[in-house]
LUMDRENMI-333922 format. One record per residue: x, y, z of N, C-alpha, C in turn. Coordinates in nm, 3 decimals, always signed. Layout:
X;Y;Z;X;Y;Z;X;Y;Z;
...
// end
This chain:
+0.084;-0.119;+0.000;+0.000;+0.000;+0.000;+0.088;+0.125;+0.000;
+0.056;+0.221;-0.086;+0.134;+0.343;-0.095;+0.093;+0.439;+0.016;
+0.191;+0.517;+0.064;+0.165;+0.618;+0.165;+0.111;+0.743;+0.097;
-0.018;+0.764;+0.107;-0.081;+0.878;+0.043;-0.035;+1.007;+0.110;
-0.002;+1.105;+0.032;+0.034;+1.234;+0.087;+0.178;+1.244;+0.132;
+0.256;+1.136;+0.124;+0.396;+1.137;+0.165;+0.483;+1.143;+0.040;
+0.556;+1.252;+0.029;+0.640;+1.271;-0.090;+0.759;+1.176;-0.086;
+0.791;+1.114;-0.197;+0.909;+1.025;-0.200;+1.036;+1.107;-0.183;
+1.143;+1.044;-0.135;+1.269;+1.117;-0.117;+1.317;+1.172;-0.250;
+1.374;+1.291;-0.243;+1.433;+1.350;-0.364;+1.560;+1.274;-0.400;
+1.602;+1.285;-0.527;+1.720;+1.208;-0.571;+1.842;+1.228;-0.481;
+1.872;+1.352;-0.441;+1.990;+1.376;-0.358;+1.979;+1.301;-0.225;
+1.863;+1.312;-0.162;+1.842;+1.244;-0.034;+1.849;+1.092;-0.052;
+1.791;+1.043;-0.160;+1.791;+0.900;-0.186;+1.932;+0.848;-0.210;
+2.011;+0.925;-0.282;+2.150;+0.885;-0.308;+2.230;+0.881;-0.178;
+2.214;+0.983;-0.094;+2.289;+0.987;+0.033;+2.249;+0.870;+0.121;
+2.120;+0.845;+0.134;+2.075;+0.734;+0.220;+2.128;+0.600;+0.170;
+2.124;+0.582;+0.040;+2.173;+0.457;-0.019;+2.323;+0.444;-0.002;
+2.396;+0.553;-0.028;+2.542;+0.550;-0.016;+2.583;+0.522;+0.127;
+2.517;+0.584;+0.222;+2.551;+0.559;+0.363;+2.538;+0.412;+0.398;
+2.429;+0.352;+0.353;+2.407;+0.211;+0.384;+2.511;+0.123;+0.317;
+2.542;+0.151;+0.192;+2.639;+0.069;+0.119;+2.781;+0.091;+0.171;
+2.813;+0.214;+0.206;+2.946;+0.241;+0.263;+2.964;+0.166;+0.394;
+2.859;+0.160;+0.473;+2.868;+0.089;+0.601;+2.884;-0.062;+0.580;
+2.821;-0.114;+0.479;+2.826;-0.257;+0.453;+2.955;-0.299;+0.384;
+3.002;-0.217;+0.290;+3.113;-0.260;+0.206;+3.238;-0.173;+0.218;
+3.229;-0.060;+0.289;+3.342;+0.031;+0.297;+3.341;+0.130;+0.182;
+3.416;+0.238;+0.198;+3.421;+0.341;+0.094;+3.480;+0.286;-0.035;
+3.588;+0.210;-0.022;+3.658;+0.159;-0.140;+3.593;+0.032;-0.194;
+3.502;-0.025;-0.119;+3.441;-0.151;-0.160;+3.316;-0.135;-0.245;
+3.277;-0.012;-0.271;+3.156;+0.011;-0.351;+3.181;+0.128;-0.445;
+3.131;+0.117;-0.568;+3.151;+0.221;-0.667;+3.027;+0.304;-0.692;
+3.043;+0.413;-0.767;+2.930;+0.502;-0.790;+2.823;+0.436;-0.878;
+2.862;+0.346;-0.965;+2.763;+0.277;-1.047;+2.668;+0.195;-0.960;
+2.724;+0.121;-0.865;+2.641;+0.039;-0.776;+2.553;+0.127;-0.688;
+2.607;+0.239;-0.644;+2.528;+0.331;-0.560;+2.412;+0.388;-0.640;
+2.440;+0.430;-0.762;+2.335;+0.487;-0.847;+2.225;+0.384;-0.875;
+2.264;+0.261;-0.904;+2.166;+0.156;-0.930;+2.080;+0.129;-0.807;
+2.145;+0.118;-0.691;+2.071;+0.089;-0.569;+1.979;+0.204;-0.529;
+2.017;+0.326;-0.568;+1.935;+0.443;-0.537;+1.827;+0.468;-0.642;
+1.815;+0.376;-0.737;+1.715;+0.386;-0.843;+1.733;+0.515;-0.924;
+1.858;+0.543;-0.959;+1.889;+0.659;-1.042;+2.003;+0.621;-1.136;
+2.071;+0.717;-1.191;+2.182;+0.688;-1.281;+2.305;+0.770;-1.242;
+2.418;+0.734;-1.302;+2.543;+0.800;-1.265;+2.543;+0.948;-1.302;
+2.474;+0.983;-1.408;+2.469;+1.124;-1.448;+2.399;+1.208;-1.341;
+2.290;+1.154;-1.289;+2.218;+1.226;-1.183;+2.303;+1.234;-1.057;
+2.372;+1.127;-1.026;+2.458;+1.126;-0.907;+2.564;+1.234;-0.919;
+2.630;+1.244;-1.035;+2.736;+1.343;-1.053;+2.681;+1.486;-1.066;
+2.554;+1.497;-1.099;+2.493;+1.630;-1.103;+2.479;+1.687;-0.961;
+2.454;+1.598;-0.866;+2.440;+1.640;-0.726;+2.573;+1.639;-0.652;
+2.662;+1.550;-0.692;+2.792;+1.537;-0.625;+2.900;+1.531;-0.731;
+2.991;+1.625;-0.726;+3.092;+1.635;-0.830;+3.184;+1.515;-0.841;
+3.196;+1.441;-0.731;+3.286;+1.325;-0.730;+3.241;+1.230;-0.619;
+3.303;+1.114;-0.617;+3.274;+1.020;-0.510;+3.318;+1.077;-0.376;
+3.429;+1.150;-0.375;+3.476;+1.213;-0.252;+3.371;+1.311;-0.199;
+3.309;+1.387;-0.289;+3.204;+1.481;-0.249;+3.085;+1.407;-0.189;
+3.056;+1.290;-0.244;+2.946;+1.210;-0.191;+2.980;+1.159;-0.051;
+3.102;+1.117;-0.031;+3.145;+1.072;+0.102;+3.131;+1.186;+0.203;
+3.174;+1.305;+0.166;+3.163;+1.421;+0.254;+3.017;+1.450;+0.287;
+2.930;+1.443;+0.187;+2.788;+1.469;+0.209;+2.728;+1.365;+0.305;
+2.771;+1.241;+0.293;+2.722;+1.136;+0.382;+2.765;+1.163;+0.526;
+2.890;+1.205;+0.543;+2.940;+1.234;+0.677;+2.869;+1.354;+0.738;
+2.840;+1.455;+0.657;+2.767;+1.571;+0.709;+2.624;+1.532;+0.745;
+2.570;+1.435;+0.677;+2.438;+1.385;+0.712;+2.441;+1.315;+0.848;
+2.548;+1.242;+0.874;+2.568;+1.179;+1.005;+2.577;+1.286;+1.113;
+2.652;+1.392;+1.085;+2.667;+1.500;+1.183;+2.534;+1.566;+1.213;
+2.450;+1.580;+1.111;+2.317;+1.639;+1.132;+2.232;+1.554;+1.225;
+2.243;+1.423;+1.214;+2.168;+1.335;+1.303;+2.217;+1.349;+1.447;
+2.347;+1.366;+1.464;+2.402;+1.386;+1.598;+2.352;+1.516;+1.659;
+2.343;+1.621;+1.578;+2.291;+1.749;+1.626;+2.148;+1.733;+1.676;
+2.070;+1.655;+1.604;+1.930;+1.633;+1.643;+1.921;+1.562;+1.779;
+2.014;+1.470;+1.804;+2.015;+1.399;+1.933;+2.049;+1.496;+2.046;
+2.146;+1.585;+2.025;+2.180;+1.685;+2.127;+2.060;+1.775;+2.154;
+1.987;+1.812;+2.050;+1.868;+1.896;+2.068;+1.763;+1.824;+2.150;
+1.751;+1.693;+2.132;+1.656;+1.615;+2.211;+1.693;+1.617;+2.359;
+1.824;+1.611;+2.389;+1.867;+1.618;+2.529;+1.817;+1.747;+2.593;
+1.835;+1.858;+2.523;+1.795;+1.988;+2.576;+1.644;+2.000;+2.590;
+1.571;+1.942;+2.495;+1.426;+1.949;+2.500;+1.369;+1.860;+2.610;
+1.428;+1.743;+2.628;+1.376;+1.649;+2.727;+1.413;+1.687;+2.870;
+1.531;+1.750;+2.887;+1.578;+1.786;+3.022;+1.626;+1.931;+3.025;
+1.533;+2.025;+3.001;+1.574;+2.167;+2.996;+1.629;+2.214;+3.131;
+1.743;+2.280;+3.127;+1.801;+2.334;+3.249;+1.857;+2.232;+3.345;
+1.871;+2.108;+3.302;+1.924;+2.002;+3.389;+2.041;+1.934;+3.319;
+2.160;+1.994;+3.324;+2.274;+1.939;+3.250;+2.316;+1.800;+3.297;
+2.299;+1.770;+3.426;+2.336;+1.637;+3.473;+2.244;+1.531;+3.413;
+2.116;+1.561;+3.403;+2.022;+1.468;+3.340;+2.053;+1.453;+3.191;
+2.095;+1.562;+3.128;+2.135;+1.555;+2.987;+2.260;+1.468;+2.970;
+2.349;+1.477;+3.066;+2.470;+1.395;+3.062;+2.435;+1.247;+3.074;
+2.342;+1.216;+3.163;+2.297;+1.077;+3.177;+2.226;+1.031;+3.050;
+2.153;+1.122;+2.988;+2.086;+1.088;+2.861;+2.187;+1.059;+2.752;
+2.299;+1.132;+2.754;+2.407;+1.106;+2.657;+2.459;+0.964;+2.674;
+2.474;+0.919;+2.796;+2.522;+0.783;+2.821;+2.422;+0.682;+2.765;
+2.295;+0.703;+2.789;+2.193;+0.610;+2.737;+2.191;+0.610;+2.584;
+2.204;+0.729;+2.526;+2.206;+0.737;+2.379;+2.328;+0.664;+2.323;
+2.441;+0.677;+2.392;+2.560;+0.605;+2.349;+2.540;+0.455;+2.351;
+2.473;+0.407;+2.455;+2.445;+0.263;+2.466;+2.355;+0.217;+2.351;
+2.260;+0.301;+2.311;+2.173;+0.265;+2.200;+2.252;+0.256;+2.069;
+2.344;+0.351;+2.050;+2.427;+0.348;+1.929;+2.511;+0.220;+1.924;
+2.562;+0.182;+2.039;+2.645;+0.061;+2.047;+2.564;-0.064;+2.016;
+2.444;-0.071;+2.073;+2.364;-0.192;+2.060;+2.292;-0.207;+1.928;
+2.257;-0.094;+1.866;+2.173;-0.100;+1.745;+2.247;-0.155;+1.624;
+2.374;-0.124;+1.612;+2.446;-0.161;+1.490;+2.591;-0.195;+1.524;
+2.633;-0.316;+1.485;+2.767;-0.360;+1.516;+2.873;-0.315;+1.418;
+2.835;-0.229;+1.323;+2.933;-0.185;+1.223;+3.012;-0.063;+1.269;
+2.983;-0.014;+1.387;+3.064;+0.091;+1.445;+3.027;+0.231;+1.401;
+3.115;+0.324;+1.434;+3.095;+0.466;+1.405;+3.131;+0.496;+1.260;
+3.040;+0.560;+1.187;+3.066;+0.595;+1.047;+3.191;+0.680;+1.034;
+3.203;+0.779;+1.121;+3.317;+0.870;+1.115;+3.449;+0.796;+1.137;
+3.452;+0.713;+1.240;+3.575;+0.640;+1.273;+3.610;+0.541;+1.162;
+3.510;+0.475;+1.108;+3.536;+0.378;+1.001;+3.596;+0.445;+0.878;
+3.541;+0.561;+0.842;+3.593;+0.632;+0.726;+3.734;+0.684;+0.754;
+3.758;+0.729;+0.877;+3.891;+0.779;+0.913;+3.997;+0.670;+0.898;
+3.961;+0.548;+0.933;+4.055;+0.437;+0.920;+4.079;+0.404;+0.772;
+3.972;+0.409;+0.695;+3.983;+0.369;+0.555;+4.053;+0.475;+0.469;
+4.028;+0.602;+0.499;+4.087;+0.711;+0.422;+4.200;+0.772;+0.504;
+4.315;+0.711;+0.496;+4.426;+0.748;+0.585;+4.496;+0.877;+0.545;
+4.482;+0.920;+0.420;+4.552;+1.041;+0.377;+4.495;+1.164;+0.445;
+4.582;+1.243;+0.505;+4.538;+1.358;+0.583;+4.475;+1.468;+0.499;
+4.504;+1.470;+0.367;+4.451;+1.575;+0.282;+4.318;+1.540;+0.217;
+4.263;+1.424;+0.250;+4.133;+1.386;+0.194;+4.026;+1.478;+0.253;
+3.934;+1.529;+0.170;+3.833;+1.624;+0.222;+3.748;+1.567;+0.334;
+3.730;+1.436;+0.338;+3.649;+1.377;+0.444;+3.718;+1.385;+0.580;
+3.851;+1.389;+0.580;+3.926;+1.393;+0.705;+3.893;+1.520;+0.784;
+3.877;+1.631;+0.714;+3.843;+1.756;+0.780;+3.706;+1.747;+0.847;
+3.611;+1.687;+0.777;+3.477;+1.672;+0.833;+3.480;+1.585;+0.958;
+3.556;+1.477;+0.952;+3.566;+1.385;+1.066;+3.629;+1.454;+1.186;
+3.740;+1.522;+1.163;+3.808;+1.591;+1.274;+3.719;+1.699;+1.335;
+3.652;+1.772;+1.250;+3.562;+1.878;+1.296;+3.449;+1.819;+1.380;
+3.393;+1.708;+1.332;+3.281;+1.644;+1.403;+3.324;+1.591;+1.538;
+3.433;+1.515;+1.540;+3.479;+1.454;+1.665;+3.516;+1.561;+1.768;
+3.580;+1.669;+1.722;+3.618;+1.777;+1.812;+3.495;+1.846;+1.868;
+3.398;+1.870;+1.782;+3.275;+1.938;+1.826;+3.198;+1.853;+1.927;
+3.191;+1.722;+1.902;+3.120;+1.634;+1.994;+3.187;+1.634;+2.132;
+3.319;+1.627;+2.133;+3.392;+1.629;+2.259;+3.374;+1.762;+2.331;
+3.378;+1.873;+2.256;+3.363;+2.005;+2.317;+3.222;+2.026;+2.372;
+3.122;+1.975;+2.303;+2.986;+1.986;+2.354;+2.970;+1.905;+2.482;
+3.036;+1.792;+2.486;+3.030;+1.709;+2.606;+3.100;+1.780;+2.722;
+3.215;+1.843;+2.695;+3.287;+1.917;+2.799;+3.202;+2.033;+2.851;
+3.135;+2.102;+2.761;+3.048;+2.214;+2.801;+2.936;+2.165;+2.892;
+2.880;+2.050;+2.858;+2.774;+1.993;+2.939;+2.826;+1.954;+3.078;
+2.947;+1.900;+3.083;+3.007;+1.864;+3.211;+3.032;+1.988;+3.298;
+3.076;+2.096;+3.235;+3.097;+2.221;+3.310;+2.965;+2.274;+3.364;
+2.862;+2.269;+3.280;+2.731;+2.317;+3.323;+2.675;+2.232;+3.437;
+2.716;+2.105;+3.441;+2.673;+2.016;+3.549;+2.754;+2.037;+3.676;
+2.852;+2.128;+3.671;+2.930;+2.161;+3.789;+3.050;+2.071;+3.814;
+3.090;+1.993;+3.712;+3.205;+1.905;+3.728;+3.334;+1.988;+3.724;
+3.418;+1.974;+3.826;+3.541;+2.053;+3.835;+3.635;+2.022;+3.718;
+3.659;+1.896;+3.692;+3.748;+1.855;+3.582;+3.663;+1.815;+3.460;
+3.592;+1.914;+3.409;+3.497;+1.888;+3.300;+3.566;+1.835;+3.175;
+3.680;+1.893;+3.140;+3.749;+1.849;+3.018;+3.798;+1.705;+3.031;
+3.846;+1.671;+3.149;+3.895;+1.535;+3.170;+3.781;+1.434;+3.166;
+3.667;+1.470;+3.224;+3.551;+1.381;+3.219;+3.502;+1.365;+3.076;
+3.501;+1.475;+3.000;+3.458;+1.467;+2.860;+3.550;+1.374;+2.781;
+3.680;+1.384;+2.806;+3.775;+1.295;+2.737;+3.751;+1.149;+2.778;
+3.727;+1.127;+2.906;+3.705;+0.991;+2.955;+3.580;+0.929;+2.892;
+3.473;+1.006;+2.887;+3.349;+0.955;+2.829;+3.362;+0.935;+2.678;
+3.433;+1.026;+2.612;+3.454;+1.012;+2.467;+3.531;+0.885;+2.435;
+3.638;+0.862;+2.511;+3.718;+0.742;+2.490;+3.639;+0.616;+2.525;
+3.555;+0.625;+2.627;+3.472;+0.510;+2.665;+3.378;+0.472;+2.551;
+3.315;+0.572;+2.490;+3.223;+0.544;+2.379;+3.297;+0.489;+2.257;
+3.409;+0.552;+2.223;+3.486;+0.504;+2.108;+3.531;+0.360;+2.130;
+3.582;+0.332;+2.248;+3.629;+0.196;+2.277;+3.516;+0.095;+2.279;
+3.402;+0.136;+2.333;+3.288;+0.044;+2.340;+3.238;+0.007;+2.200;
+3.241;+0.103;+2.109;+3.193;+0.074;+1.973;+3.289;-0.020;+1.901;
+3.418;-0.004;+1.926;+3.516;-0.097;+1.868;+3.500;-0.235;+1.929;
+3.479;-0.241;+2.061;+3.459;-0.369;+2.128;+3.335;-0.441;+2.075;
+3.232;-0.364;+2.045;+3.109;-0.423;+1.988;+3.139;-0.489;+1.855;
+3.226;-0.428;+1.777;+3.263;-0.485;+1.647;+3.346;-0.612;+1.662;
+3.433;-0.613;+1.761;+3.530;-0.722;+1.771;+3.477;-0.843;+1.848;
+3.407;-0.822;+1.959;+3.363;-0.936;+2.041;+3.211;-0.943;+2.060;
+3.138;-0.851;+1.997;+2.994;-0.861;+1.999;+2.927;-0.788;+2.113;
+2.795;-0.790;+2.109;+2.714;-0.713;+2.203;+2.721;-0.768;+2.345;
+2.762;-0.893;+2.362;+2.771;-0.952;+2.495;+2.906;-0.925;+2.562;
+2.995;-0.858;+2.492;+3.127;-0.829;+2.546;+3.126;-0.711;+2.643;
+3.242;-0.650;+2.666;+3.253;-0.539;+2.761;+3.158;-0.423;+2.732;
+3.122;-0.402;+2.605;+3.034;-0.291;+2.571;+2.896;-0.303;+2.636;
+2.862;-0.425;+2.679;+2.733;-0.445;+2.745;+2.723;-0.367;+2.876;
+2.838;-0.328;+2.931;+2.840;-0.257;+3.059;+2.863;-0.108;+3.040;
+2.839;-0.058;+2.919;+2.868;+0.082;+2.890;+2.794;+0.177;+2.984;
+2.666;+0.156;+3.004;+2.587;+0.246;+3.089;+2.639;+0.243;+3.232;
+2.662;+0.123;+3.285;+2.710;+0.111;+3.423;+2.844;+0.181;+3.441;
+2.935;+0.160;+3.346;+3.067;+0.223;+3.355;+3.054;+0.374;+3.338;
+2.974;+0.417;+3.242;+2.956;+0.560;+3.219;+2.902;+0.631;+3.342;
+2.801;+0.573;+3.405;+2.745;+0.635;+3.525;+2.846;+0.636;+3.639;
+2.925;+0.530;+3.650;+3.026;+0.523;+3.756;+3.132;+0.630;+3.736;
+3.173;+0.652;+3.612;+3.273;+0.755;+3.583;+3.219;+0.893;+3.618;
+3.096;+0.921;+3.578;+3.035;+1.051;+3.608;+3.024;+1.070;+3.760;
+2.981;+0.965;+3.830;+2.965;+0.974;+3.975;+3.100;+0.998;+4.043;
+3.204;+0.934;+3.993;+3.337;+0.951;+4.052;+3.385;+1.095;+4.037;
+3.364;+1.153;+3.920;+3.403;+1.292;+3.899;+3.317;+1.387;+3.982;
+3.189;+1.353;+3.998;+3.101;+1.437;+4.079;+3.144;+1.435;+4.225;
+3.183;+1.316;+4.276;+3.230;+1.307;+4.415;+3.360;+1.384;+4.432;
+3.447;+1.374;+4.334;+3.574;+1.446;+4.342;+3.550;+1.596;+4.342;
+3.450;+1.640;+4.266;+3.414;+1.782;+4.264;+3.361;+1.825;+4.399;
+3.277;+1.742;+4.460;+3.221;+1.774;+4.591;+3.331;+1.788;+4.695;
+3.432;+1.704;+4.685;+3.542;+1.711;+4.779;+3.628;+1.835;+4.762;
+3.620;+1.899;+4.645;+3.698;+2.019;+4.619;+3.628;+2.146;+4.664;
+3.501;+2.139;+4.698;+3.427;+2.260;+4.731;+3.487;+2.327;+4.854;
+3.506;+2.461;+4.850;+3.565;+2.533;+4.963;+3.490;+2.513;+5.094;
+3.357;+2.512;+5.085;+3.278;+2.493;+5.206;+3.304;+2.359;+5.269;
+3.321;+2.259;+5.183;+3.349;+2.124;+5.232;+3.485;+2.118;+5.300;
+3.585;+2.187;+5.241;+3.718;+2.186;+5.299;+3.718;+2.258;+5.434;
+3.645;+2.370;+5.442;+3.639;+2.443;+5.568;+3.573;+2.358;+5.676;
+3.467;+2.286;+5.633;+3.397;+2.202;+5.728;+3.487;+2.091;+5.780;
+3.559;+2.028;+5.687;+3.648;+1.920;+5.729;+3.761;+1.974;+5.816;
+3.814;+2.093;+5.782;+3.919;+2.152;+5.864;+3.867;+2.185;+6.003;
+3.742;+2.229;+6.009;+3.683;+2.258;+6.139;+3.670;+2.134;+6.223;
+3.632;+2.024;+6.158;+3.621;+1.898;+6.231;+3.756;+1.856;+6.286;
+3.860;+1.872;+6.203;+3.994;+1.833;+6.247;+4.040;+1.921;+6.363;
+4.005;+2.051;+6.353;+4.047;+2.141;+6.459;+3.982;+2.106;+6.591;
+3.853;+2.072;+6.585;+3.782;+2.032;+6.707;+3.844;+1.906;+6.764;
+3.881;+1.814;+6.676;+3.938;+1.687;+6.724;+4.070;+1.708;+6.796;
+4.145;+1.812;+6.758;+4.274;+1.836;+6.821;+4.264;+1.919;+6.949;
+4.145;+1.980;+6.971;+4.129;+2.065;+7.088;+4.124;+1.982;+7.215;
+4.184;+2.031;+7.326;+4.177;+1.956;+7.453;+4.037;+1.959;+7.509;
+4.001;+1.854;+7.578;+3.868;+1.848;+7.637;+3.860;+1.948;+7.751;
+3.749;+2.024;+7.760;+3.736;+2.120;+7.869;+3.728;+2.047;+8.003;
+3.788;+2.109;+8.102;+3.789;+2.048;+8.235;+3.689;+2.118;+8.325;
+3.597;+2.043;+8.377;+3.497;+2.099;+8.468;+3.561;+2.136;+8.600;
+3.502;+2.235;+8.672;+3.554;+2.273;+8.803;+3.568;+2.151;+8.894;
+3.683;+2.136;+8.951;+3.705;+2.022;+9.040;+3.740;+1.896;+8.968;
+3.748;+1.905;+8.835;+3.772;+1.785;+8.757;+3.909;+1.728;+8.782;
+4.012;+1.815;+8.798;+4.147;+1.765;+8.820;+4.157;+1.693;+8.954;
+4.092;+1.749;+9.055;+4.096;+1.684;+9.187;+4.028;+1.548;+9.182;
+3.917;+1.541;+9.105;+3.847;+1.415;+9.091;+3.934;+1.314;+9.020;
+4.006;+1.361;+8.915;+4.094;+1.270;+8.839;+4.204;+1.215;+8.928;
+4.263;+1.307;+9.011;+4.369;+1.259;+9.099;+4.316;+1.163;+9.201;
+4.192;+1.182;+9.240;+4.134;+1.094;+9.341;+4.118;+0.953;+9.286;
+4.099;+0.943;+9.153;+4.085;+0.809;+9.091;+4.219;+0.741;+9.085;
// end
């Protein structure tokens, strides 16, 4: 049954969606523009009209991935407005979904491995994306009041990257299955460390230590009573 009132994807969108799927299945070098055009129900002339080269198509696919990531960040803000810690926890859950849904890993990381030349146009997109994702995570950690926000952002970024690689190598039942538990534990550890750094907390602890070192007050006649014992 046809979806009445729903416009079919335009050729450019159809080509990008098809190319993304084929690139994930076969790699950038494992699939050609002819196969992409055929699978997208179009022709090579139309493909080159929208994308000047295969490299341009790869870049467009990666920017499409980045757009999806932006939408996920917007969902965090919409679902938990003004609550950066809840948004941080939502990031962990979203990461777990990415790990579990598809064992082919991160599109950006996969392309980075395959296109090793630093001057490839896709490399700039990948570096820009990964840096932006890490910086947004660091900003969220700072807004949540984490003292070492940059370090926590790096830790969580590495945790996600490693978990996605682990999913590829040993499957969904491997270490990546504990991504949420580990992610929450890392956040909690940094939050506790932040709490311990608070000036009020240090003054309170110093006050406790000072009281502990103070001599016990002696009641009138107390010394005579002590000697009597």
